[in-house]
C-alpha positions, 0 to 999 in steps of 0.5 A, a space after each residue: 822413329 821406330 816404337 817397337 812394332 808388333 809385327 815380326 819384320 826386321 825393323 821390329 826384331 832390331 828394335 826389340 833386340 836392341 831395347 832388351 840388350 841396351 839402355 836405349 835413349 833413341 833409336 832410328 831405323 830407316 828402310 833405305 831400299 825403297 820398300 823391299 826391306 833389304 837395306 837399313 840405316 840404324 842409329 842407336 843411341 844408348 847410355 852404355 856408349 858413353 864409356 865405349 870406343 866407337 869400335 866397341 859400340 859397333 861390335 856390341 850392336 853387331 853381335 846383338 843383331 847379327 841374325 837380322 844383319 845376315 838377312 839383309 843386303 845392306 846394314 848401315 849403323 851409327 852408334 852415338 852417345 846422347 851428346 853426339 845424337 843431339 848434334 846430328 839428329 836433325 839430319 835424320 828426323 
């Protein structure tokens, strides 16, 4: 889990922007690049997602973090409700 790091890294900026724009219930950010910071998996679990279709969720998050997405080579995004995350959490944590 990423708890709002104090630095200006991409994970820190992702966390800050998402937490400011959404009611985050859980946030998982993983550097999948082997440490070079160019490929990320991001799982966003937010209260707002309950009333949104998957495409709407993805579009909303992509708009919030567009600058960070543009700065990396690969960005894998999962946008889930709390109920969906409960069934999948063990795969990531």
